[in-house]
N, C-alpha and C positions, 0 to 999 in steps of 0.2 A: 504493499499501499503508501509504503513511503518513497519510491521511486517515480519521478514527475512522469514515466509512461504507465503508472498506475493507478495513477491520481483517476477516481471517476469522470466519466467524460460522458455528454450528450453522444446519441449514437450514429452514427457514422452516416447513415443516410438521412436524418436530418439535417444533421451538421451542413449538408452541401444545398442544403434549399431553404436554412433558416438563420437570422443574425442570431439567435440566442445563445446567451453565454456556454461557451463550450466543456471549462473545467466545470465540477460540479461540487471542487472544493471540498474539506474533510467533514463526516457529518460529526457528534460531539464525542462518539465513541473513537472513532478514525485520530480525532483531535488528542485526546487522551492517551493513546495508544502514543503516538508518536511521542510526544510530550513526555511519556515516562520512559523512553529508550535515550532522552536528554543523558548526559552524565552530572550535569550541573559543575561545569572545571571549575577549577577557584581562577584560571588563568581566565577563564571567557572569552578568547581567541574570535568568536563572533560579535561579540559586543563590538572587540577593537578597530573589528574592519566596516561594521555598519556604517556608510557614509552618513546617517543622521544622526547617529550615538544613541542609538536605542541598547539600553540594557538589556540585552535578548536573556542572558539566563535568568532574571530577573521575573521578565515576561512571561516563559513559559515554565520557572518553576510554578507560579501563581497558577497557570492555568493546568498545570499538575495536582491544583488544591481544589481545582473547578472554581476558582474567584477570578470568576469571564470579568468582572468590572472593573475589579483590580488589575488583570493585566493587561487591558486597553489603557486603562488608568496611566501604565507603567510606560508604553508605548507611546500613549501622547503627554508625557515628557517631553518628548525629542520628537515627533515626528505627529503633523495636523491633517495627514492624510494616509491613514493605515490600511484603508479599504482600497485605494488604489495601489498603495507601495504593496499590498499583499499577491494582488493580481500581476503586475507589471515591472518588478524590479527583479533586475536580473542577478536574484541572490545565491544564483549558481557559480557566481565570479569574484561574491563579495563576501557574507556572514558565512553561507555554505558552503566556500571552499575551504576554510578553515576546521570546521568541526573534525574532531578525531575521527570520527565515523567517514571522511572523504576518502578518506586512505585506502579505505574497503568501497570507495564509490559510492556508499548508501549513506549521506549526510542526513543530520535532522533537516525535515523540509521547513525550516522557518518561513519561507516566506505561507506559506498555506497554513500556519499556523496563525500569523500573525491577520492574514484572511478573514479565518473562523472567528478571534475573538473580538474583529470589527464588525463583521459581520453580524454577530450576536449584538452588539450594541445599537447596530443600524436595525435591528430586528425590535428593538423596545419600544421603537413609534418615538420618539423625545423624551419617553417618563423619565429619562437619565440624563443628564449632561454633565459629562468630565472635563472641566478647566485645567491644561496644566497639570495634569496627576493627581487632582484630588475631585472626589464626584461631591456633586451639590446638587440638591433637592430643585433648583428652581433657576433658567436661565439669569433671571434678576439679578442676583449675584455679580455675576460678569459685570456688570454696567456698571461698577462703586469704584471707577477707575481714578487713580489719585493726578494726570496730565491731560490737561486740552491741547498738546503741541501735534500740530497737525503736520502729517508725512502720507505723500500722494505715493500709490505703488500702483507703478503703469503698468498695464498685464496682468490678465487673472491666469495666467498657467499654470501649473504645480510651482513652479519657483514665487510667481506674485503672491497667492495663496498661504504659502508659509513663511515668505517674510511680513503678510500685512498682520497673519494670526500671531507670529511671535511679537510684535510692535505691540497688538493688540493686549498681547498677556501681560507688556511690561507696562502696560498703563498709559498708551501713546493711542492720538485720536487717528486711525491707523482709514485712510481712504483707497478704494481700490477700483482702477478705471481700468474698462475693458470694452475693447472695439467692436468685436461680434454682440448679439444678443445675449449671450448666454457666459457663463462664467467656466475655467475649465482650462481654454487653450487646447494644446496638444489633446489632452484628455476627453475632449467632446468633438473637434472637426479632425483629429485622427486618427485616435486609438479607434476600431472598429466596436459596435456592441459585444458581439461576437466574445472578445479579450475584454473588456472593460465596460461592464451595461451603466449605461447615461444616468439610471437613477440613483446607482451608488456615487457616478461623480456630484449627483445636487447634493445628495443625501452630505458630501464632505462639503460642498461651499455651503451648505447652510450651517453645516456647525463650525466655521469660518464667519459667515455673520453674528452668531450667537455668540461671539466673542465679542460683540462692540463694532466689526468692521462697515463702515460703509461702501457699500456695492454702486459702480455707476456706469451700466451699459452705455453700449449703444455710442461712447465715447472712441473718437480716433485724437489722439496726442498727438500732437505738432499739426493738425487741424482741427479740429472742435474746442482747442485751446492748447498752447504751446505751455511749456514747462515758466517758461516768464511769467504768464498769465497765473498760471498755480502761484506762483511766488507774489505775487499783488496780490493774491485772496487768501494770505495768511500761510503757505504751507512754506514748510522749514527743514524737510528733506524731505528727496525723492529716490524711489528706486525705481529702475525702470528692470522690467523684465518681460520685453515684446518678442521674445523669443527672435527666430532667425527663419521668417517666412517668405524670402522669395528661394523661388524654387529652378534649380540648375538642372541644365541640359545636359545635349549628348554633343551638340556642335557638330551634327552629323548632315548631309543633304538629308531634307523631305522631312525637317521636323515641325513643319508648320502645316500639313496633311492634315484633314478633318481624320478623326481617330486618336491623335495621338494629344495625351494627358499629361498635364505634369501629377505626381504624385497627390500633392498640395490639391489642384481643383478634384480628383475624381475622389481623394477620401472626403474634405469638406462638405460635395455633393453628396456621398454616400452615407457619413455618418451625422454629420450636423445638422444639413438639408435635407435629410430622410427620404432620399431617391431610392433606396430598397424599400419604399411605400407607397410608392408614386403608383399611383396617381391618387392616391389620400392625403398625401403633401405635393405640392405643386412641382418639385426638382427633379427633373430625369436626367438620366447618367445610361448616354447609349453605349452599350457593349458591344462589339461583335461576338462572332462565333469561337475565333482563335485568338489568343488574349496574349501577348509577349510584353511581361514586366521586367526591366532592365534595373538591375543594386539586387542585393544580396544581406539588408539590413533588416529587423525588425519591419520599416514601412515599406520596404518590397514585399514583404510576405505576408503585411498587412492587405496590401493590393491585391494578391494574386488571390488569396484566399478571399475577399468581398468580388473581386472576378467572378468567381467558381461559384456563389451564390447569387452573382446576378444573370446566373443563367448560359455564360460561358461554356462551349461544350468541350474548350482543351485551354488550357492556361501553361505559358510556359515562365520559370524564372530563370533569366539570362546573367551569367554571373560571368564577369573575365577572371575569374581565378580560381580556388577547389572549393569542394568543401571546407575540408580544414579552417581557408583564412573569414569563412562568411562571420560577418559581426551580429548575425541574428542570435537572441536567446534559441539555444538547443532544445527548448520545450516547443518554440513557433516552430523551426525547421520541422521537427516530429508532426507537429500539428498537420501540419503542409501537404509531409508527402504523405500522412493516412487521407488525405482529402481526394488526392491524385493530381497533384502538383507537376506539372514536368517540369526536373531540372536538368537545364543547357550550360553547364559550367566548361571554364577554357574558352568560351566564348565571347566578341568581342562586336558592336557594331560596327556597321562602316556609313549604309545609306538607308534610307527609309525610300521603299519602292512606291509610285502611285500606280493607282485604275484608270488615270488618262482622266479621270472626274476628280479630281483633289483628295481622293480616298485613298487611304493606306490599302497596298495589298503585300505587302513582305516585308520583310529587311534582309538585307544582302548582311552577312556577318563574316567574324570570320577567324577561323581557330588560335587560340593562345599555348605557348608552352611558358612556365614558372622560369623569370630569371632572379637576381640576386634580392634580398632586401631592400626595401623603400626607406623612407622616413618612417613611415606608419611600424617598420618591425616586417611587414608581409612581402611576402615573393612578388617581383614585378611582373605581369603579364606581358610576354613577349612574341607579337605577331608570329604565325607560321608560315613563311610564303608561300603562294596560289593553295590556299586552305580555306578560301570565301567557299560561304554556301548560302542559298536562300530559307530564310525563316519564312514557312507559310504562316502569318498572322493578319488580322486585319481589326487589330486595334493595338496599339502601343501606349505603355504606363513607363514615366522614367521615375525612375526611385533613387536617385543616386545622391543625395543629400540637397541641403538649402544655406544660404547664406541671408547675410542682414539682410532687414528691408530699409531703406532709406526715412521713409520717412516720417517716424521724429528724429534720426540723430541728426540728418539734417540741417534740423533746427538749432540745432546745440553749436555754435560756431566753436563754442574751446573744448570741444570733447577730443580726445584723440583715439587713433585706431589700430588695430595690428595690422599686419600684411594683409591678413584674410578680410580685413573691413569687419572685425567684431571690436566691441567697443575695449579701450586698454583699462584694467583698472590693476589696484597694488591688492597685495594681501586680501587686505579687507573690504576688496568687490568698490570701490572707491574711484570714480572717475578722476579724471583733471579737474574739472567741476568739484570744489571742496563739498557741497549739498547734493551730486547727483551720483548716487551708486547704481551697480548694474550686478545681473546676475544671470542663471540658466545662456541658452539659447546663443544670445546675442553680445555673450564675453564667450564661451567656449565654443561655439559653433553644435550641430545636432551633436545631444548624446542624452543620457539618461535621465528618466523622471528622478532618480532619488540624486544625481547629481547636481540638479536645479535646486533640487532641496536641503540638499549640504550645502551649496552655496548660498543660497535665499538664509539658513541659519547663522552662516556667518555675516552676511551683511547686515543682520538685522542686529547683532552683537553692535557691530563698527557704526552704526547706524545711533543706536543708545551712547555709546561712547561719544559721537561727533555731538549730539544735541546735547548731554552734559557737560561737553566743553564750552558749547557756547551759551549755556545758560550760566556759567560758571566765571565766562567773558575768558576766558581761554582762547587763543589763536586755535582755527580749525585746522586739521593736518590734510595733507593731501598735495 
């Protein structure tokens, strides 16, 4: 039961035709059995490897004692989004990697235990509010805050939600500004329902709001109002967490043909705008019979599995390296294989072909072999001469990464950037503008949810120190 492949899942026949969540998670009996396996190591290497700083040993100990409210309280001391992280974080590369049982390939399933207690709390239908690790009988107690200092958090993805929550817990008047009509960022527009149900995301957002965070949606920072405008309204510090929403493309001939999507557009239409429920929802998405998805990260796998559920007869995942180099989670690779996704490995695109009417009819590809490692540590794909072939597809989805959207950051003249165009920050995630901090993908480029949370927690602590220095008349750092 404890191995990812043995977690109870939705039946394969149903998975291919529905967006229901695939993993069923642990039952109470399964969670207790898994928690009992934990040796409660004195050094707790799992806790040390958690980017969010969760006391893993403690929350598992409390599960063993059936103190589920106490367990979720222990988690929420460090992480305000446990139901999300329990589903989408790469625990196998972090906390579970250092578990002593990992030597035999069977680590404690920490992510599923986190999900279990998070779902337990959400099943209470709001009867219990857990604030910074202490259980309260009424949400009203959290509004008795000592500070009225206003802080603007721009972007309501995992980084923004975490920073706003931590600031609110510390007594600051946190305002969360979101460009879309729903909070959650990549959690709502990017990750599909079958991996992360949107009602779960909304419950996590509601928890953040219950801490006293003011949420403003349909607010495009840099257009609706600028940071200078918000300063004039009394905001004393800013945290930019707008993500990296500008898609990258293949830069091959034919990318302007009908039937070519960026992963951003395809997933946003499918997830946030509910294209999979058209015509109940107004947004359609056209999928052909044969789909080619280029890339091999979690986003690429999300695209392949969505395309299959939207009715494609055949879905290819095309990747220029081998399976070993795929950056996606192992669990998602396994799920895609089970669902019939075809892997075309050591393959790169050269040209997208037209049917003569402006539509995709295929992709000319070339085979690769692996050369020496590049800057990422992965071996570089080297084209094999005269190995071209045509991949028969009528839809192409490009999922090879994103870059920084310039809309907000172009309005901040003193902001500095790294070579890839992301905001340059110091170790406290403070930018070249002393009252402006930043984190998440707008700083690191496309990364994991837990990485964004880790950065947001560091930034929230630095913002507190910055505001305290201002209130005491000291010069700000930066």
